[in-house]
Every structure is written in C-alpha cells, then in structure tokens.
C-alpha positions as CSV (number, residue, x, y, z in Angstrom):
1,M,54.9,-10.2,-58.4
2,T,58.6,-10.9,-58.7
3,G,61.1,-8.8,-56.8
4,F,63.6,-6.0,-56.8
5,G,66.0,-5.1,-59.5
6,A,68.0,-2.4,-61.3
7,F,66.9,-0.9,-64.5
8,S,67.2,2.1,-66.9
9,A,65.0,3.5,-69.5
10,G,65.2,6.2,-72.2
11,G,68.9,6.8,-71.6
12,S,68.4,7.5,-67.9
13,A,70.8,6.3,-65.2
14,P,70.1,2.9,-63.6
15,R,67.9,2.9,-60.5
16,I,65.9,0.5,-58.4
17,G,62.6,-0.9,-59.5
18,W,60.0,-3.4,-58.6
19,R,58.6,-5.8,-61.1
20,D,54.8,-6.0,-61.1
21,G,53.6,-8.3,-63.8
22,G,54.5,-6.8,-67.2
23,E,55.6,-3.5,-65.7
24,V,58.5,-2.1,-63.8
25,V,57.6,0.3,-60.9
26,D,60.2,3.0,-60.5
27,L,61.1,3.3,-56.8
28,S,63.7,6.0,-57.1
29,A,61.4,8.6,-55.5
30,L,61.3,6.6,-52.3
31,G,64.7,7.9,-51.2
32,D,68.4,7.7,-51.9
33,V,68.8,4.0,-51.3
34,Y,66.4,3.4,-54.3
35,A,68.2,5.9,-56.5
36,Q,71.3,3.7,-56.5
37,Q,72.5,1.7,-59.5
38,S,72.3,-1.6,-57.6
39,L,70.5,-3.1,-54.7
40,N,73.6,-3.3,-52.4
41,A,72.7,-0.3,-50.3
42,L,69.2,-1.8,-49.6
43,L,70.7,-5.3,-49.0
44,A,73.0,-4.0,-46.3
45,L,70.1,-2.4,-44.2
46,G,68.9,-5.6,-42.7
47,R,65.7,-7.5,-42.1
48,D,63.4,-4.7,-40.7
49,A,64.3,-2.4,-43.6
50,W,63.7,-5.2,-46.0
51,A,60.2,-5.6,-44.7
52,D,59.6,-1.9,-45.0
53,A,61.0,-1.9,-48.6
54,L,58.7,-4.7,-49.6
55,A,55.6,-3.0,-48.2
56,A,56.6,0.3,-49.9
57,A,57.3,-1.4,-53.2
58,R,53.9,-3.2,-53.3
59,T,52.0,0.1,-52.6
60,H,54.1,2.7,-54.4
61,D,52.2,4.6,-57.1
62,G,55.4,5.8,-58.8
63,P,56.0,5.8,-62.5
64,R,55.4,2.5,-64.3
65,I,57.3,1.5,-67.3
66,P,56.4,-1.4,-69.6
67,L,58.9,-4.2,-69.0
68,A,59.7,-4.3,-72.8
69,D,60.9,-0.6,-72.6
70,A,63.2,-1.2,-69.6
71,T,66.9,-2.2,-69.9
72,L,67.5,-4.6,-67.0
73,R,70.8,-4.4,-65.2
74,L,72.7,-6.8,-63.0
75,P,70.6,-6.3,-59.8
76,F,73.4,-6.2,-57.3
77,E,77.2,-6.0,-57.2
78,V,78.4,-9.5,-56.6
79,A,81.0,-9.7,-53.8
80,D,81.8,-13.4,-53.8
81,Y,80.3,-16.3,-55.6
82,V,80.0,-19.9,-54.2
83,D,78.4,-22.8,-56.1
84,F,77.3,-25.8,-54.1
85,Y,76.5,-29.4,-55.1
86,S,73.3,-29.8,-53.1
87,S,71.1,-32.1,-55.2
88,L,71.4,-35.8,-54.4
89,E,70.0,-36.8,-57.7
90,H,72.4,-34.5,-59.7
91,A,75.4,-35.7,-57.7
92,T,74.4,-39.3,-58.2
93,N,73.8,-38.9,-61.9
94,M,77.2,-37.1,-62.4
95,G,79.0,-39.8,-60.3
96,R,77.6,-42.5,-62.5
97,I,78.7,-40.7,-65.7
98,F,82.2,-39.9,-64.6
99,R,82.9,-42.8,-62.2
100,P,81.0,-45.8,-63.6
101,G,81.1,-48.9,-61.5
102,T,81.9,-47.1,-58.3
103,D,80.0,-45.4,-55.6
104,P,78.7,-42.3,-57.4
105,L,78.9,-40.0,-54.3
106,P,82.2,-38.9,-52.8
107,P,82.5,-40.2,-49.2
108,S,82.0,-36.7,-47.8
109,W,78.9,-35.8,-49.8
110,R,76.2,-36.8,-47.2
111,S,78.2,-35.1,-44.4
112,M,78.3,-31.5,-45.7
113,P,77.2,-29.3,-48.6
114,L,80.2,-29.5,-51.0
115,G,80.9,-26.5,-53.2
116,Y,83.6,-24.4,-54.9
117,H,84.4,-20.7,-55.2
118,G,83.6,-19.2,-58.6
119,R,84.5,-15.9,-60.2
120,A,82.2,-13.1,-59.1
121,G,83.3,-10.9,-62.0
122,T,81.8,-13.3,-64.5
123,V,78.3,-13.2,-63.1
124,V,76.0,-11.4,-65.6
125,V,72.4,-10.5,-65.9
126,S,69.9,-12.5,-68.0
127,G,70.0,-11.8,-71.7
128,T,73.8,-11.6,-71.9
129,D,75.1,-13.7,-74.8
130,V,77.3,-16.7,-73.9
131,V,80.5,-16.8,-75.9
132,R,81.6,-20.4,-76.3
133,P,84.8,-20.7,-74.2
134,H,88.1,-21.9,-75.4
135,G,90.1,-24.2,-73.1
136,Q,92.4,-27.1,-72.7
137,L,90.6,-30.4,-73.3
138,K,91.4,-33.9,-74.3
139,P,89.2,-35.5,-77.0
140,A,88.6,-39.2,-76.6
141,D,90.3,-39.9,-80.0
142,A,93.4,-37.8,-79.2
143,E,96.6,-38.9,-77.3
144,A,97.3,-35.4,-76.0
145,P,95.2,-32.4,-74.9
146,V,94.5,-29.5,-77.3
147,F,93.4,-25.9,-76.8
148,A,90.1,-25.5,-78.6
149,P,86.6,-24.2,-78.3
150,S,84.5,-26.4,-76.0
151,R,82.5,-29.1,-77.8
152,R,80.4,-30.0,-74.8
153,L,78.8,-26.7,-73.6
154,D,76.0,-27.2,-71.1
155,F,73.6,-25.3,-68.9
156,E,72.9,-25.8,-65.2
157,L,69.5,-25.0,-63.6
158,E,70.2,-23.6,-60.1
159,L,68.7,-21.5,-57.3
160,G,70.9,-18.9,-55.7
161,F,70.5,-16.8,-52.5
162,V,71.8,-13.2,-52.0
163,V,73.5,-12.1,-48.8
164,G,72.5,-8.7,-47.4
165,V,73.9,-8.4,-43.9
166,A,77.6,-9.0,-43.7
167,S,79.5,-10.8,-40.9
168,R,83.2,-11.3,-40.2
169,G,84.6,-14.4,-38.4
170,E,81.2,-15.4,-37.1
171,P,79.5,-18.7,-38.1
172,V,75.9,-18.2,-39.2
173,S,73.7,-20.9,-37.8
174,P,70.8,-22.2,-39.9
175,E,68.4,-20.5,-37.4
176,R,69.9,-17.1,-38.4
177,F,69.7,-17.6,-42.1
178,A,66.9,-15.1,-42.7
179,D,68.7,-12.4,-40.7
180,H,71.5,-12.3,-43.3
181,V,69.8,-13.3,-46.6
182,F,67.7,-10.9,-48.6
183,G,66.3,-13.1,-51.3
184,V,66.8,-15.5,-54.1
185,V,67.6,-15.5,-57.9
186,L,67.6,-18.1,-60.6
187,V,71.1,-19.1,-61.7
188,N,72.5,-20.7,-64.9
189,D,76.0,-21.9,-64.2
190,W,77.1,-22.5,-67.8
191,S,79.6,-25.4,-67.9
192,A,82.1,-26.6,-70.5
193,R,82.0,-30.3,-69.7
194,D,85.1,-31.3,-71.7
195,I,87.2,-28.6,-70.2
196,Q,85.8,-29.4,-66.8
197,A,86.5,-33.1,-67.1
198,W,90.1,-32.6,-68.1
199,E,91.0,-30.1,-65.4
200,S,88.9,-31.2,-62.4
201,V,91.2,-33.8,-60.9
202,P,92.5,-33.0,-58.3
203,L,91.3,-29.5,-57.4
204,G,87.8,-29.4,-59.0
205,P,86.2,-27.0,-61.5
206,F,88.1,-24.0,-62.8
207,L,88.1,-22.7,-66.4
208,G,85.3,-25.0,-67.3
209,K,83.0,-23.0,-65.1
210,S,84.4,-19.6,-64.7
211,F,83.7,-18.0,-68.1
212,Q,80.1,-17.0,-67.3
213,T,77.3,-17.4,-64.8
214,S,73.9,-15.8,-65.6
215,I,71.3,-14.7,-63.0
216,S,67.7,-13.5,-63.2
217,P,67.4,-9.7,-63.1
218,W,65.0,-9.8,-60.2
219,V,65.8,-10.7,-56.6
220,T,62.8,-12.2,-54.9
221,P,62.6,-11.4,-51.2
222,L,62.5,-14.3,-48.8
223,A,59.3,-12.9,-47.3
224,L,57.4,-13.6,-50.6
225,L,58.3,-17.3,-50.3
226,E,57.3,-17.9,-46.7
227,E,54.2,-19.8,-47.6
228,Y,56.1,-22.0,-50.0
229,R,58.5,-23.3,-47.4
230,V,58.3,-27.1,-47.0
231,E,60.2,-29.8,-45.2
232,A,63.3,-31.0,-47.1
233,P,63.9,-34.7,-47.8
234,A,65.2,-36.8,-44.9
235,Q,68.9,-36.9,-44.5
236,D,70.8,-40.1,-43.8
237,P,73.0,-40.1,-41.8
238,P,71.8,-37.1,-39.7
239,P,74.2,-34.1,-40.1
240,L,76.5,-32.8,-37.5
241,P,75.0,-30.5,-35.0
242,Y,76.1,-27.2,-36.7
243,L,74.1,-28.4,-39.8
244,S,71.1,-29.9,-38.0
245,G,68.7,-27.0,-38.5
246,G,67.2,-25.4,-41.6
247,R,65.3,-28.4,-42.8
248,D,62.0,-26.4,-43.1
249,W,63.6,-24.2,-45.7
250,A,63.0,-26.4,-48.8
251,L,61.1,-24.2,-51.3
252,D,58.2,-25.5,-53.4
253,L,59.3,-23.7,-56.5
254,A,58.4,-25.2,-59.9
255,L,61.3,-25.0,-62.3
256,E,61.7,-25.5,-66.0
257,V,64.3,-25.2,-68.8
258,A,63.5,-24.4,-72.4
259,L,65.9,-24.9,-75.2
260,N,65.1,-23.1,-78.4
261,G,61.5,-22.8,-77.3
262,S,61.1,-26.5,-76.3
263,V,60.7,-27.3,-72.6
264,V,63.3,-30.0,-72.0
265,S,63.1,-30.2,-68.2
266,R,60.6,-29.6,-65.4
267,G,61.5,-30.0,-61.7
268,N,61.2,-28.5,-58.3
269,A,63.6,-26.9,-55.8
270,R,62.0,-28.8,-52.9
271,T,64.0,-31.9,-53.8
272,L,67.4,-30.4,-52.7
273,Y,69.1,-32.5,-50.1
274,W,71.0,-29.6,-48.6
275,T,68.9,-26.5,-47.8
276,M,70.0,-22.9,-48.2
277,P,70.4,-22.4,-44.4
278,Q,72.7,-25.4,-44.2
279,Q,74.7,-24.1,-47.2
280,L,75.2,-20.8,-45.5
281,A,76.0,-22.4,-42.1
282,H,78.7,-24.6,-43.7
283,A,80.2,-21.7,-45.8
284,T,80.7,-19.7,-42.6
285,S,81.6,-22.5,-40.2
286,N,85.3,-21.9,-40.5
287,G,85.0,-18.2,-39.8
288,A,84.8,-17.1,-43.4
289,A,83.4,-13.6,-43.7
290,L,80.1,-12.7,-45.4
291,R,79.9,-9.6,-47.6
292,T,76.9,-7.7,-48.8
293,G,76.2,-9.0,-52.3
294,D,77.6,-12.5,-51.8
295,L,75.9,-15.0,-54.2
296,M,75.6,-18.6,-53.1
297,A,74.0,-21.1,-55.6
298,S,72.6,-24.5,-55.0
299,G,74.3,-26.4,-57.8
300,T,72.3,-28.1,-60.5
301,I,68.8,-29.0,-59.3
302,S,67.7,-32.4,-60.7
303,G,64.8,-34.6,-59.7
304,A,64.4,-38.4,-59.6
305,V,61.9,-38.5,-62.5
306,R,63.1,-38.7,-66.1
307,G,62.8,-35.2,-67.6
308,S,63.5,-33.4,-64.3
309,E,67.3,-33.3,-64.7
310,G,68.8,-29.8,-64.6
311,S,71.5,-30.2,-67.2
312,L,72.0,-31.6,-70.7
313,I,74.7,-34.0,-69.7
314,E,72.1,-35.7,-67.5
315,L,69.2,-35.3,-69.9
316,T,71.2,-36.9,-72.7
317,R,73.0,-39.5,-70.7
318,N,76.4,-37.8,-71.4
319,G,75.5,-37.2,-75.0
320,T,74.4,-40.8,-75.8
321,E,70.7,-40.1,-76.0
322,P,70.0,-36.9,-78.0
323,L,67.1,-34.7,-77.2
324,R,64.6,-34.0,-80.0
325,L,63.3,-30.4,-80.0
326,A,60.1,-29.1,-81.4
327,D,61.7,-27.9,-84.6
328,G,62.8,-31.5,-85.3
329,S,66.5,-30.9,-84.5
330,E,68.4,-32.9,-81.9
331,R,70.9,-31.9,-79.2
332,T,73.4,-33.6,-77.1
333,F,75.2,-30.4,-76.0
334,L,74.6,-26.8,-76.9
335,E,75.3,-25.5,-80.4
336,D,76.0,-21.9,-81.5
337,G,72.8,-20.0,-81.8
338,D,71.0,-22.1,-79.2
339,E,69.0,-20.1,-76.6
340,V,68.4,-21.5,-73.1
341,V,65.7,-20.0,-70.8
342,L,65.3,-21.0,-67.1
343,R,62.0,-20.1,-65.3
344,G,60.8,-20.5,-61.8
345,R,57.5,-20.0,-60.1
346,A,55.8,-20.5,-56.7
347,G,52.1,-19.8,-56.9
348,D,51.7,-16.2,-58.1
349,V,55.4,-15.4,-57.3
350,E,57.4,-15.5,-60.5
351,L,61.2,-15.5,-60.1
352,G,61.7,-14.1,-63.5
353,E,63.8,-15.9,-66.1
354,V,67.4,-16.4,-67.0
355,R,67.9,-16.2,-70.8
356,G,71.2,-16.7,-72.7
357,R,72.1,-17.4,-76.3
358,V,75.3,-19.2,-77.3
359,V,77.4,-17.3,-79.8
360,D,80.4,-18.3,-81.9
361,S,83.6,-18.6,-80.1
362,G,85.3,-16.8,-83.0
363,L,84.4,-13.6,-81.1
364,L,87.2,-14.4,-78.7
365,A,90.6,-13.3,-79.9
366,Y,93.7,-15.4,-79.3
C-alpha cells in the first residue's frame, strides 16, 4: 500500500488512483471527486471523507493498471510551500560547516521550528529532470562573484505534509493537526550550495533553493501511519505553550538515499526535533491562512550516526571527504547525469520514491 495520486494512461485524461503494490487502481468510477486531475477536491472534504475515501480505495475493484504503464502526475496543486529546519543533527552539521568555531545553532533554533517560504510553482513530481541552475556565486579563488552554473548541487532528504482543510486567521494547535492534514509525501529540496552560501546572509535561501523541489507521486494518508507514531526526542528547553503538544507525532519511517544505484544514506524520520504538528502550529501562530494543497516540508532529515545524513554536503563533510560509489566513481557534489532516488517505508506502507536526474545546465538559455 502507498496512497492516493493522479495518473493517466493510454492518452486518457488524468484522474485519481490508488497505488496497490505494482498496480494503480483507477478510482474515477467512484464519483466526480475521483475524476479530477488532482487530489485537491478530495483534500478539501475533511477528515470523515478522507476515512471513507481510504476505505473505498482499499476495497475498490475498479480497473487496475500496471504501474509501469501509468504516467504519474503531480498529485495535488501546490498552494503554498514552506520548508522547515527541523532536524537537530542537520542544523548542527550545517552550523559547523558554515560557522566553524561558534555555536552551530542559531539562538532561536530550540525555541521554534525555523523555516522559509519556497516557490510552489517549482514543485514537480518524481521523475522530472533537474536542470543544473545558474546563479550568482563566489568561488573561493575569485575576488568577485560570477554568474555561472552551480558547482555544488546537492539533494535534501525530507518528509512533507499536505494540508487538506483550509483555515483563515485561525492558529491550528498541535492537537488539531490531523483535522487539517491529509497525508505525507517524500520531498527532495534540491539545493545549489554555492548560490545558497553567497545569497543567504541576511535573508536566507532564495535562488539556491527555488529552482526545483521534487515530491513523491503518492500522498500517504495519515491514517495509514497511525501505528508508526512514536514519541519524539526530548526537547530542551521545553517549548512555549502554543508548541507544547504534538510530541507523539514522530513517525517511525525508514528512509534511504541512493545515488546512481548506490545507497549513500539510511536514516529515520523519528529523529526530527520538531514534529509536524509543531511545524503547523508555528506556521499558523501569527494568523497566517492555510490553503488546500499547502505543502510543508521538514527540512533535511539527518541522524546522529555516520551514514544517516540527508545531504551530500554533510555526507562528504562539505566536499572534503568524497563518497565512493559502487561503480568506483567518487562524488563530493552532484554531477550531470547523476540520478538521486529517495525512498521511505513504515512496515508494509511504502511512501513511494522521489527520483530525479541532473541534466546539463546548457539546456537553460541566457
């Protein structure tokens, strides 16, 4: 079992399907909401309708199509996109890389889930090529910045949640998380580290992140993950009252990253310091609206054990310790032609994969 998505086959219009192993179950005969080209209509119906949809999908005897014969579409129309910075291990690793000799964590990091707003229009479905971005960067051996293709392209292993029920001007407490959120997807927040490093002070990531974000084609309903909920790591100091709930929403999801067929990282989403309910509570705490189709991602998920880091910049110690792949090649950052695949699984619930191949930046015209 995986979840709901949008697909087409044989030249037909996109419609809603349910992935069952190596097959896609066509749900379009169940009613108009399933004949849509995206999940948004279903997302907006709310928790009771989601339970009914899950029961119907698991028992529906509609047409089945081999997964290999289906064209998988972006599963929902992305309204807004927020990327958090929720992994203590990742934030610590990045702080040590970029601010050696100082406290690796910003003073506010343990007080709230930090994040930034990305570009919803650049979210794409798994399998979409990643065109190496151009941008302004400053090579270490240059006195002035240049405009050039990124030389330090990276992946980021993340878990995202998808908002179904909208709200306007109403903070969503951690206890009400499941009333608004339909399910989760795997996320690869592709990052151009050299562009990011040059632009990030003082306002944070911009063009180094906004060129593309890839998600899995299947949205896994929260209901399928109930038995994999575990207690999150202890927080010190305790969070402020509006963030004090949601600690039983860590997810025991096994995660891995493969680069050109070589598994380079294995981790687990249960290590995240800030949980999804806390992320949503903070995002809405100032009265910001939620819209159906909002995507909120965890930020890179890294563990404390070597080999569980969720990005190349961490795995290679900022490019100083190259990874050796199964074919004998070495990588510090991504090269043209490299293919990255993210996978996630909890028991027999497979989140699907996020696949992307880096292609020559010459495809961009300037």
